[in-house]
N, C-alpha and C positions, 0 to 999 in steps of 0.2 A: 189416912197417911197414904194408901195405894193411890188414891184419886190424886193427891198432891204430887206424887212422883210421876204420875202419868202426865199431869200437865206440865211439870217441869221439863220432861224429855220432849213433850210436844212443842214447847216453847224454844227449847234449844236447838231442835233439828233444823228449822229453816235457817236459823242463825249460822248454825255449822256449815250447812249448804252454800249459804251465801258467802261465807268467808273462804271456803274452798274454791267456789268459782272465782273470786277476786284474786286468790292467791295464784290459781292457774293462768289468769289474764295476765297478771304482772309477770309471771315467768314467761310468758309468750312474747310481751312486749319487749321484755329485757333481752330475750334470745333472738329477736328479728334480725338485729344487724349481723349477729353471727350467722345466722342461717343465710342471709342475703350474700354475704363474703364468701361463705362456702360454695353456694351456687354459682357465684362469679368466678371463683378459682377453678370449679369444675368446668365452666364454659371455656375459659381460657386453655386449660389443659386439653381439652377436646379439639380446640382450634389447632394447637400445636401438633397434635398427632395427625390432623388431616394434612398439615403442610408437609410433615416428614414423609407422609405416605405418596406425595405427588412432588417430588424433587424437580428442580430445573434441569434440562439437557446440559451437557458440559458446555456447549458453544453459547449458551445462554448465561453464563456465569462470568463475573468480573474477570477471571483469569483469562478468559478468552476475548476479551476487549480488544478494540483496534487501538494502536498506538496514538497518544495524545497528538503527538505532531505528525501523524500519518506515516505514509510511506512514499519512496521516490519512484518506483517502477510500478507497484500495484495500480491498477486503473483508478481506483477510488481517490488515490492521491493524497496530499497533505490534510486537506479539509479547508474550509474558509478561514482566512486569516493566518494559517499556519505555513510554515516554510521548511525546506530542508536543503542544506548543503552536503554534497557529496564528493568524495575523492576516490580513486581507484586505478585499476589498470584494464587495458583492453588489448588482447592479442587477435589482430585482424590482419594477416599477412606479414606485418610487423608488429612488435609491442608498441603500445601507445599509452601515455599518461592521460587520464581523463578527469574531469571536474565538472560539476553541474549545480545549479540552483533551481530549485522548484517552489512554486507558492500557490497556495489554493485560493480560489477566488469565490467558491460557493456555488450551489446548484450543480455540482458535478464538474465544474470547469477549474482547469489550473494552467499555469504557463510556466515555461522553463527556458534555461539557457544552458548550453553545453559545451565543453571544450574538449578537444582530442589533438594531442601534439606528440611528435617525437623529433622535434627541432626542425628536420628536413620536410616534415609535413606537418601543416597545423590547420585545423578546421574548428570554426567557432559558428554555432548554430542558435537560433531561437525558435520557438514553438508553443503549441499549446494542445490540449486534449480536453475530453468531455468524456464523463462515464456514468454509468448508472447501475444500480443493483438488479439482478434478474434471478430471484430465488437466492441460493448461496453463492452466486456468481457475480462478479464485478467486471461488466464489459465496456470498453471504451474505445474510442477512435482518436487519432491524433495526426499532426502534420509539422514538419519542421523544415525551414529554410537554412541551408548551410552555406556559408562562404569558406573557400579554402585557399591556401597558398603554401607552396613549397620549393624548395631550391636545391640543387645538388651539384656539387662540383667547385667552381671558384667561389660560390657564395659560402661554402663551408670550409673548403680546403684550398687555400690561394695558390699553392703550387700545382695543382692538377690542371690538366689540358681540357679536361671535360667540364662543360659549363650549361647547365639546363634549369629552368625555373618554371613553374605553372601555377595557374590560379583559376578559379571557376565558381560556379554556383550550382548548388544541389537542391533538389526538393524531395523530401522522404515522407511520403504519407503512408499510415498504417493503421493497424488495430490491435488490440490486446484484450486478452480474458485473464480473470485471476480468481483465486479460491485460498480460502484459509484452510491450512492443511493440518495444523496443530495450534495449541494454545499459544505458541510463540512464532509461528513460522507461516509465510504466504508464498504461494506460488503463482507466477505470472508468465503466460505465453504470449509472446509478441510476434507480430509479422510486420516487416517494414520494406516498402519498396523504394528503389533508388533511381531518381530522374536526374539526368545531367541537363541542366537548362543552358549552361555556357560553360566552355572549357578553353583555355588559351595555354600554348606551351611554346616557351622560348627555348631555342637550341643555338646558343652561341648569339649571332646576330639574326638568325631566323626565327620569326614568329609564326606560329600555327595556331589559328583560332577556328573553333565550331561553335557557330551560335544556334545550330538546331537543338531540339530536344530529343535526348537520347535515353531510352530505357536501359539502365545499367545493370539491372538484376534485383535481388530481393535478399533479405535475410530473416530467419527464424531463430528466435532467442527464448529460452526457458531460464527464469531468474528466480531464485529463493531469497526471500528476505527475512532474516531472522532477529527477532526483537525481544531478547529474554527480559529486559527491562522496559515497560511500557513508557516511561517518563525520559529515557535515554536514547543512545544512538542505535543505528540498524546495520548489522553486517549483511551484505549481499553477495551473492556468487551465482554464476550461470555458465551455460554453454550455447554457442551459436552454431548455425548451420547456413553457409553463404552460398549463393549461386550468382556470380556477377561477372562482368566483362574483365578481362585481364588487367586492365590498367585502373581498376577501382578498388580502393579509393586513391592508390598511389599513381599519379600521373606518369611517373617514370618507370613503371614496371616493365614496359615493353619499349623496344626501340622505335623511335619516330624520326623521320627525317624528311627532306623535301623530296627525295627521290623514292622514299619507301611507299610500299602500299598502305592503303587506309587500314587503321586498327581494326582487327577481325572483331565481327559482333558475337562469336562464340564465347559461351559463359563457362566458366570454371567452378568447381565445387570445392570447398575448404571449410574447415572447422575454426571456430573462434572461442576464446575464453574470456570471461570478465570477472572481476571481484572488487570489492572495496568496501567503504564504511560512509554511512550517511549519518551526519551530526543533528 
């Protein structure tokens, strides 16, 4: 009997071992997808942790994005195929209503047309600019050709004895630099020179013309454009410092007659203000 029991145990042991191994193998196979999923989730969690430890700088986030249709004064302009209409006011010796249209051409180029008027003085110009990014700065150059016409006296008030009118052509080359100062504000500094290519003034029946090119001075302007909604309009406001001839831009700012001395070339300093809204 002892020998039979020994033989029975000896026969059962390999079978038990084989069954145990098979059971363990089956458990491993059945748990493999769960183990792979756990490993994958661990990997994903680790990736998220790494991203959280290296966040983007504020100016690289969508909140600091450039407006979809660009800006009017900022050197970068509207961008290719985009456009902006703007209306506003300008104080330069006298208050004037202003309006402008700007369209981006791509590769940093843009063109624009602009109007300044106070009824007795009207100026319409066209021009263009090119800009590029240099680090955080947008740098640009520009040029505009303006024609103006004005009238004072009988052309405005028929009963007055004073009667004068004037017209001419101006060339305004310049340069500008801009930088984004917050998530919704852009600052632009602009320099513009004023060259009188032609000027004619009529006093009653007397017409005085000057066809020589005359340097009339320059203007320095700082403009802030505020765009809280990147898909909507832009509010702009700024201040200018001018150093120009006494009769710029108003041809009738000084007395001129056939017997008077030539208009002095001495420049005057004065402050200007501008504000408006770009659609």
